[in-house]
C-alpha positions in Angstrom: 168.3 110.5 111.6 171.9 109.3 111.6 173.0 105.8 110.9 173.7 105.2 114.5 170.1 106.2 115.2 168.8 103.8 112.7 170.9 101.1 114.2 169.5 101.9 117.7 166.0 101.9 116.4 166.3 98.3 115.2 167.6 96.8 118.4 164.8 95.4 120.4 166.6 93.8 123.2 168.8 95.3 125.9 171.6 93.2 124.8 172.9 92.5 121.2 175.7 90.3 119.9 178.2 91.8 117.5 179.7 89.2 115.2 182.8 89.4 113.0 184.0 87.2 110.3 185.8 84.0 111.3 189.5 84.4 112.4 189.0 88.1 112.7 191.7 90.6 111.8 192.3 93.9 113.5 189.8 95.8 111.3 187.0 93.4 112.3 187.7 93.5 116.0 188.3 97.3 115.9 185.0 97.8 114.1 183.1 95.6 116.6 184.8 97.2 119.5 184.0 100.7 118.4 180.4 99.8 117.7 180.0 98.1 121.2 181.2 101.3 123.0 178.7 103.4 120.9 175.8 100.9 121.8 176.8 101.0 125.5 176.6 104.8 125.4 173.1 104.4 124.2 172.2 101.9 126.9 172.6 98.6 124.9 174.9 95.9 126.2 176.9 94.4 123.4 179.0 91.2 123.3 181.6 90.8 120.6 181.7 87.2 119.3 183.6 85.3 116.5 184.5 81.9 115.4 188.1 80.8 114.9 191.1 81.2 117.1 193.1 84.5 117.1 195.9 83.2 119.3 199.4 84.3 118.4 198.1 87.0 116.0 198.5 90.7 116.0 194.6 90.7 116.6 195.1 89.0 119.9 197.9 91.4 120.8 195.5 94.4 120.0 192.9 92.9 122.2 195.3 92.4 125.1 196.8 95.9 124.8 193.5 97.7 124.6 191.5 95.5 127.0 188.8 94.6 124.4 186.4 91.9 125.7 185.8 89.3 123.1 184.3 85.8 123.2 185.1 83.0 120.8 182.0 81.0 119.7 182.8 77.5 118.8 179.5 76.5 117.6 176.2 78.0 116.3 174.1 77.0 119.2 175.9 79.2 121.7 173.3 81.8 120.9 169.5 81.5 121.4 167.1 81.8 118.5 165.7 85.1 119.7 169.1 86.7 120.1 169.9 89.6 117.9 173.1 89.8 116.0 174.9 92.8 114.3 177.4 91.6 111.7 180.5 93.8 111.1 183.2 93.5 108.5 181.3 90.4 106.9 178.0 89.5 105.5 175.6 86.8 106.2 175.9 83.8 103.8 179.6 84.4 103.1 182.0 81.4 103.4 184.1 83.3 106.1 181.4 83.7 108.7 179.7 81.0 110.8 175.8 81.0 110.7 174.9 81.5 114.4 171.5 80.9 116.0 169.7 84.2 116.3 168.7 86.8 113.9 171.1 88.9 112.0 169.2 92.2 112.1 172.0 94.6 111.0 175.1 94.4 108.7 177.9 97.0 108.6 180.6 96.1 106.1 182.8 97.4 103.4 183.0 94.3 101.2 181.1 93.9 97.9 177.7 92.2 98.1 177.6 88.8 96.5 174.5 87.4 98.3 171.6 89.6 98.9 170.1 89.3 102.5 167.2 91.2 104.0 168.6 93.0 106.9 166.5 95.4 109.0 169.2 97.9 108.5 172.5 97.7 106.4 175.4 100.0 105.9 177.6 98.3 103.3 180.1 100.5 101.4 182.4 98.5 99.2 184.3 101.7 98.1 185.5 102.2 101.7 189.0 100.7 102.6 188.3 99.7 106.1 185.2 98.9 108.1 186.7 100.8 111.0 186.3 104.0 108.9 182.5 103.4 108.8 182.4 103.0 112.6 184.5 106.0 113.2 182.2 108.1 111.1 179.3 107.2 113.4 181.1 108.9 116.3 181.9 112.0 114.1 178.3 112.2 112.8 176.9 112.1 116.3 179.3 114.4 117.8 180.5 111.8 120.3 184.0 111.9 121.8 186.0 108.9 120.8 187.9 107.4 123.8 191.6 106.9 123.3 191.4 103.1 123.3 188.6 103.1 120.7 190.5 105.6 118.5 193.7 103.5 118.8 191.8 100.3 117.7 189.9 102.0 114.9 193.1 103.7 113.6 195.0 100.4 113.6 192.2 98.6 111.8 192.3 101.3 109.1 196.1 101.0 108.8 196.0 97.2 108.5 193.2 96.9 105.9 194.6 99.7 103.7 198.2 98.6 104.0 199.1 101.8 105.8 197.0 103.9 103.5 198.4 102.5 100.3 195.6 100.1 99.3 191.9 100.9 98.5 191.8 104.2 100.3 188.7 106.2 100.1 188.0 109.9 101.2 186.3 108.6 104.2 189.3 106.5 105.2 191.6 109.6 104.9 189.2 111.7 106.9 188.8 109.3 109.7 192.5 108.5 109.7 193.5 112.1 110.4 190.7 112.5 113.0 191.8 109.3 114.8 195.5 110.0 114.6 195.2 112.9 116.9 193.3 110.8 119.6 195.2 107.5 119.4 197.9 106.1 121.6 201.0 106.2 119.5 203.0 104.0 121.9 200.4 101.2 121.4 200.3 101.6 117.7 204.1 101.4 117.5 204.0 98.2 119.5 201.4 96.7 117.5 203.4 97.5 114.2 206.4 95.7 115.6 207.1 92.2 116.7 204.1 90.8 115.0 205.7 87.7 113.6 205.9 84.6 115.8 208.9 82.2 115.5 206.4 79.5 114.5 205.3 81.7 111.6 208.6 81.3 109.9 208.0 77.7 108.9 204.8 78.7 106.9 206.7 81.5 105.2 209.5 79.1 104.3 207.0 76.6 103.0 205.3 79.1 100.9 208.5 80.5 99.5 209.8 77.1 98.6 206.5 76.3 96.8 206.1 79.4 94.8 204.7 78.6 91.3 204.6 81.5 88.8 202.6 81.9 85.6 203.4 85.1 83.9 202.5 87.7 86.5 200.4 85.3 88.8 202.0 83.7 91.9 200.7 80.6 93.6 202.1 79.3 96.9 201.3 76.7 99.5 201.4 78.0 103.1 201.4 74.4 104.4 198.6 72.4 106.0 196.5 74.0 108.6 198.1 77.4 108.3 196.1 80.0 110.4 193.9 82.2 108.2 195.6 85.4 109.4 198.9 84.1 108.5 197.8 83.0 105.0 196.8 86.5 104.5 200.1 87.9 105.8 202.0 85.7 103.4 199.8 86.9 100.6 200.6 90.4 101.4 204.3 89.6 101.5 204.4 87.8 98.1 202.5 90.5 96.2 205.6 92.5 96.7 207.7 90.3 94.4 208.8 92.2 91.4 206.7 91.4 88.3 203.9 89.7 90.3 200.4 91.3 90.0 198.3 88.6 91.6 199.1 86.2 94.4 196.9 83.2 95.4 198.1 81.7 98.7 196.5 78.5 100.0 196.5 76.0 102.8 194.9 72.6 103.1 192.5 72.3 106.0 190.5 69.2 107.2 187.5 70.1 105.2 188.9 72.0 102.3 191.4 74.5 101.0 191.5 78.1 102.4 192.7 80.9 100.0 194.0 84.4 100.5 194.3 86.5 97.3 196.2 89.9 96.7 196.4 92.0 93.6 197.7 95.2 92.3 195.8 97.8 90.3 195.8 95.5 87.1 193.7 92.8 88.5 190.3 92.9 90.5 191.0 90.2 93.2 187.4 89.9 94.5 185.8 89.7 91.1 188.4 87.1 89.9 188.1 85.0 92.9 184.3 85.0 92.8 184.4 83.9 89.1 187.2 81.3 89.5 185.6 79.5 92.4 182.0 79.6 91.1 180.6 76.1 91.2 183.5 74.6 93.1 183.8 76.9 96.1 183.1 80.4 97.3 185.1 83.6 97.4 185.1 87.3 96.9 186.4 90.6 98.3 187.9 93.9 97.2 189.8 94.8 94.2 193.1 94.4 96.0 192.4 91.6 98.5 190.1 88.7 98.6 189.5 85.3 100.2 188.0 82.0 99.2 187.3 78.4 100.3 187.2 75.2 98.3 185.3 72.5 100.3 186.1 68.9 99.9 183.4 66.9 98.5 183.1 63.4 99.9 185.7 61.7 102.0 188.8 64.0 102.2 191.1 60.9 102.5 190.0 59.8 99.0 190.8 63.1 97.3 193.8 63.6 95.2 195.1 66.8 96.6 197.6 67.4 93.8 194.8 67.2 91.2 192.5 69.3 93.4 195.1 72.1 93.6 195.8 72.0 90.0 192.2 72.4 89.2 192.1 75.4 91.5 195.1 76.9 89.7 193.6 76.2 86.3 190.3 78.0 87.2 192.1 81.2 88.3 194.4 81.1 85.2 191.4 80.6 82.8 189.6 83.5 84.4 192.6 85.6 83.8 193.3 84.1 80.3 196.9 83.1 81.4 198.4 79.8 80.0 198.8 77.1 82.5 
């Protein structure tokens, strides 16, 4: 019995919702798309849903180019209590996913487990670089042809989450990359790899660069207020390339708290460090090379001293790393 067979056996309705993490990246959408096509082949209608706008991101560009049908859910009550949900590229209870009405029956992910949840079936492989690799393996294991658009999406998801096969790459990622490479639309891939920065993004890059705060090999930077989550992550990817920097912590002040994106090289475990640093004051975690976190405001945000709040956040990271502030 393959993993796909196990997934099918747990779906009781003729329709299921596939939910990604908030502000989904290409890996999340590609994984949801690839799974939705598999489910339709097996006679199950699947709707991809997420929370958080993807406008003006490469994810939106991928959705447009490949004709992927997705629906943004702005609130939890858009689903009914008896709806069944499959979570991909995320896990229930994490700070980066909205808790929708319905029952999360299945989870397919590649992030470490920080909260144990009782799914009817789960395929969680933290050693894998991209969730899209796991979904691609379902096609291969079941000898199902991969449509060109699906192959293109899955391949791009792998490329993005592994930084073009330079970060957190597993044997499965390598195997699926080469299989998908011969099936994907290279013209679309080239288009997705180019012109992915909007003019409006430059202000956030400028803000972050001008606010760079370095302690030994650790770099903090402010991406500006209400910076889109995907852009925070892009800036983190950019600043980790600074010579001598081994960990970047990029943050943006939101209405209800501070969103963080963390990147590291092989000397630091970003997910573990973030989870420890934010314990008790927020939440966070991820892979060894990339992680995310959130620090919620407690009480009235207008009464919070933002400067002290950010200093506390920095101190927590530096204490975890045993770096002097």
